[in-house]
C-alpha positions as CSV (number, residue, x, y, z in Angstrom):
1,X,-16.6,-8.8,-21.2
2,X,-16.7,-5.1,-20.9
3,X,-17.8,-5.2,-17.0
4,X,-16.5,-2.7,-14.5
5,X,-15.0,-4.9,-11.8
6,X,-13.8,-4.3,-8.5
7,X,-10.4,-6.3,-7.9
8,X,-8.9,-7.0,-4.5
9,X,-5.5,-5.9,-3.2
10,X,-3.1,-7.1,-4.3
11,X,-4.0,-7.2,-7.7
12,X,-2.8,-10.7,-8.3
13,X,-0.2,-13.2,-6.9
14,X,2.3,-12.8,-10.1
15,X,3.4,-10.2,-12.1
16,X,2.5,-12.2,-15.0
17,X,-1.3,-12.2,-13.8
18,X,-1.4,-8.3,-13.3
19,X,0.4,-8.0,-17.1
20,X,-2.8,-10.3,-18.2
21,X,-5.1,-8.1,-16.4
22,X,-4.0,-4.7,-17.3
23,X,-3.5,-6.4,-20.9
24,X,-7.4,-7.4,-20.6
25,X,-8.4,-3.3,-20.9
26,X,-11.7,-2.5,-19.7
27,X,-12.6,-0.7,-16.2
28,X,-10.8,-2.0,-13.4
29,X,-11.1,-0.5,-10.0
30,X,-8.2,-1.6,-7.7
31,X,-9.4,-1.8,-4.1
32,X,-7.2,0.1,-2.5
33,X,-9.7,1.1,-0.2
34,X,-7.2,3.8,1.7
35,X,-6.4,5.8,-1.3
36,X,-10.4,6.3,-1.0
37,X,-10.2,7.2,2.6
38,X,-10.9,10.7,3.8
39,X,-8.1,11.0,6.1
40,X,-5.6,10.2,3.2
41,X,-7.2,12.3,0.6
42,X,-6.5,15.1,2.7
43,X,-3.1,13.9,4.0
44,X,-2.5,13.7,0.3
45,X,-3.6,17.4,-0.4
46,X,-1.3,18.7,2.7
47,X,1.5,16.8,1.5
48,X,1.2,18.4,-1.8
49,X,1.2,21.8,-0.1
50,X,4.3,21.3,1.6
51,X,6.7,21.1,-1.1
52,X,9.8,18.2,-2.1
53,X,9.8,15.5,0.7
54,X,12.8,14.9,2.4
55,X,11.0,11.9,5.0
56,X,8.4,9.5,4.8
57,X,7.6,6.9,6.9
58,X,4.6,4.7,7.1
59,X,3.6,1.8,9.7
60,X,1.1,-0.9,9.7
61,X,1.2,-2.5,12.8
62,X,-1.6,-5.3,13.7
63,X,-2.0,-8.7,15.6
64,X,-1.7,-11.8,13.4
65,X,-5.2,-12.5,11.1
66,X,-6.8,-15.6,13.0
67,X,-9.0,-16.3,10.0
68,X,-8.8,-16.8,6.2
69,X,-5.4,-18.0,4.1
70,X,-3.4,-15.2,5.3
71,X,-0.6,-17.7,6.8
72,X,-0.8,-19.9,3.6
73,X,2.4,-19.4,1.4
74,X,0.6,-20.5,-1.9
75,X,-1.6,-17.3,-1.3
76,X,1.8,-15.1,-2.7
77,X,3.0,-13.9,0.8
78,X,2.7,-12.8,4.3
79,X,2.2,-9.6,6.0
80,X,3.9,-7.5,3.3
81,X,2.2,-8.8,0.6
82,X,-1.1,-8.0,2.6
83,X,-0.6,-5.2,5.0
84,X,2.1,-3.9,3.1
85,X,0.4,-3.5,0.0
86,X,-1.5,-0.6,1.7
87,X,1.6,1.1,2.8
88,X,3.4,0.9,-0.4
89,X,0.4,2.3,-2.4
90,X,0.1,5.0,0.0
91,X,4.1,5.7,-0.4
92,X,3.6,5.8,-4.2
93,X,0.3,8.4,-4.0
94,X,2.5,10.5,-1.4
95,X,5.5,10.7,-4.0
96,X,3.1,11.8,-6.7
97,X,5.3,12.0,-10.1
98,X,8.7,11.0,-8.1
99,X,9.4,7.4,-9.3
100,X,10.5,4.6,-7.4
101,X,14.0,3.7,-8.5
102,X,15.0,1.0,-6.0
103,X,13.7,-1.5,-3.2
104,X,15.7,-2.8,0.0
105,X,13.7,-5.2,2.4
106,X,14.2,-7.3,5.4
107,X,11.7,-9.9,6.3
108,X,11.3,-12.5,9.4
109,X,8.9,-14.6,9.8
110,X,7.9,-16.5,13.3
111,X,8.9,-20.2,14.2
112,X,5.2,-21.6,13.6
113,X,4.6,-20.2,10.0
114,X,6.4,-20.0,6.9
115,X,5.3,-16.6,5.7
116,X,6.7,-13.0,6.6
117,X,4.9,-11.6,9.7
118,X,7.5,-8.8,10.1
119,X,8.7,-6.3,7.1
120,X,10.9,-3.5,7.0
121,X,11.2,-1.8,3.5
122,X,12.6,1.2,2.2
123,X,11.8,2.5,-1.2
124,X,14.6,5.0,-3.2
125,X,12.7,7.4,-5.4
126,X,14.5,9.8,-8.1
127,X,14.4,12.7,-6.3
128,X,16.5,11.0,-3.4
129,X,13.6,10.3,-0.9
130,X,13.7,7.1,1.0
131,X,10.5,5.8,2.7
132,X,10.6,3.9,5.0
133,X,7.6,1.1,5.3
134,X,7.4,-1.4,8.6
135,X,4.3,-3.9,8.9
136,X,3.8,-6.4,11.4
137,X,1.7,-9.2,12.6
138,X,3.3,-9.1,16.0
139,X,1.9,-5.9,17.4
140,X,-0.9,-6.8,20.0
141,X,-3.4,-3.8,18.9
142,X,-3.5,-2.1,15.4
143,X,-1.2,1.0,14.9
144,X,-1.4,2.4,11.5
145,X,0.1,5.9,10.9
146,X,1.7,8.1,8.4
147,X,4.6,11.0,8.6
148,X,5.8,13.0,6.0
149,X,7.9,15.9,5.7
150,X,9.5,18.6,3.9
151,X,12.2,21.6,4.7
152,X,8.7,23.5,5.0
153,X,6.5,21.4,7.1
154,X,5.4,18.0,8.6
155,X,2.0,16.0,8.3
156,X,1.4,13.0,10.4
157,X,-2.1,11.0,10.3
158,X,-3.1,8.6,12.3
159,X,-5.5,5.8,11.3
160,X,-5.3,3.4,13.8
161,X,-6.2,3.6,16.6
162,X,-7.4,6.8,16.7
163,X,-8.1,8.8,13.2
164,X,-6.7,12.4,13.0
165,X,-4.1,14.5,11.3
166,X,-1.8,17.2,12.1
167,X,-0.3,19.5,10.4
168,X,2.9,20.8,11.6
169,X,1.7,19.8,15.5
170,X,-1.9,21.3,14.7
171,X,-5.1,19.2,14.6
172,X,-6.3,19.5,11.2
173,X,-10.0,19.6,11.5
174,X,-11.9,16.4,9.8
175,X,-15.1,16.9,8.0
176,X,-18.2,15.1,9.6
177,X,-19.6,12.0,8.5
178,X,-23.3,12.7,8.1
179,X,-25.8,9.6,7.9
180,X,-22.7,7.2,8.1
181,X,-23.6,4.3,10.5
182,X,-20.1,3.1,11.2
183,X,-17.5,6.1,10.7
184,X,-14.4,3.5,10.9
185,X,-15.9,2.0,7.8
186,X,-16.0,5.8,6.1
187,X,-12.5,6.6,7.7
188,X,-11.1,3.5,6.1
189,X,-12.2,4.3,2.4
190,X,-14.7,1.5,2.2
191,X,-17.5,3.9,1.3
192,X,-16.2,5.9,-1.0
193,X,-14.5,3.1,-3.0
194,X,-18.1,1.4,-3.3
195,X,-19.5,5.1,-4.6
196,X,-16.0,5.4,-7.2
197,X,-17.4,1.8,-8.5
198,X,-20.8,3.3,-9.3
199,X,-19.5,6.6,-11.0
200,X,-17.0,4.3,-12.9
201,X,-20.2,2.2,-14.2
202,X,-21.9,5.4,-15.2
203,X,-18.8,6.3,-17.2
204,X,-15.8,7.8,-15.2
205,X,-12.5,6.8,-15.7
206,X,-11.2,4.4,-12.4
207,X,-8.9,6.8,-10.5
208,X,-7.0,3.6,-9.1
209,X,-7.0,1.3,-11.9
210,X,-5.0,-2.0,-12.9
211,X,-2.0,-0.1,-13.6
212,X,-1.6,1.2,-10.6
213,X,-2.1,-2.2,-8.8
214,X,0.5,-3.7,-10.9
215,X,3.0,-0.7,-9.8
216,X,2.3,-1.8,-6.3
217,X,3.4,-5.3,-6.8
218,X,6.1,-4.2,-8.8
219,X,7.3,-2.8,-5.6
220,X,6.2,-5.8,-3.7
221,X,8.0,-8.6,-5.9
222,X,11.2,-6.3,-5.8
223,X,11.0,-6.0,-1.8
224,X,10.6,-10.1,-1.5
225,X,13.5,-10.7,-4.0
226,X,15.8,-8.1,-2.2
227,X,14.6,-10.1,1.3
228,X,16.4,-13.2,-0.1
229,X,19.9,-11.2,-1.1
230,X,20.2,-9.6,2.1
231,X,21.3,-6.0,2.1
232,X,20.6,-6.0,-1.5
233,X,18.9,-2.6,-3.4
234,X,16.5,-4.5,-6.1
235,X,16.4,-1.6,-9.0
236,X,12.8,-0.7,-10.1
237,X,11.0,-1.4,-12.6
238,X,11.4,-4.8,-11.2
239,X,13.4,-7.4,-13.9
240,X,12.9,-10.6,-12.2
241,X,10.8,-13.6,-12.7
242,X,7.5,-12.5,-13.5
243,X,5.9,-15.9,-13.1
244,X,6.9,-16.1,-9.1
245,X,4.7,-15.4,-6.4
246,X,6.4,-12.8,-4.0
247,X,6.8,-15.7,-1.4
248,X,8.8,-17.6,-3.8
249,X,10.8,-14.9,-4.9
250,X,12.0,-14.5,-1.0
251,X,12.4,-18.5,-0.5
252,X,13.5,-19.0,-4.3
253,X,11.3,-22.2,-4.8
């Protein structure tokens, strides 16, 4: 209908549906809030300054959610589908033009649920960089952090529990957030995300759009397919079934 829409992450539960969203055109803001986070924006600037990357690790460790439908396999997947979509998006952002070419993943679930609550994912990039992502619903407290390095520098960012950035071991000063009543909401990108929607409504292009959301789900689907075949590396772009959810690709149903 020509409306600007904000679509939550992941963009959809199947690649077929992401294809349909992209084909529909229009202006979609993909709601990867961390891409709009002042912490992540500053981290990305520093990553661009240190040159070709040789190491990347992103961790998102949290307690299991006690609300919503996160544990329902018909939703599409578990912790990798939910939290992991953040980490995969960040890996793609930090890698920039370095294209992902393969994924290897291990998933596990606790005995009382069907969906994955632990995931370790390796994303291979064209440059030879191998990024490691760990995401879990088994951790008693939230720990979200990023570490990226090259031959000339190291950048480490903590999103939770205490926001902060270090560049080569030295703390990076963060800009004050005037007028913000909840700094946590600002640091996780929600405020800037909504301001971006306002800008897109006014005619600006969407910086994080449906095509980016499809790239994220492409990696997610490949990861679940890899976990179905232990130790296998699934090439990217993903060429498997586009009408299956990530959970179905893992359980082969």
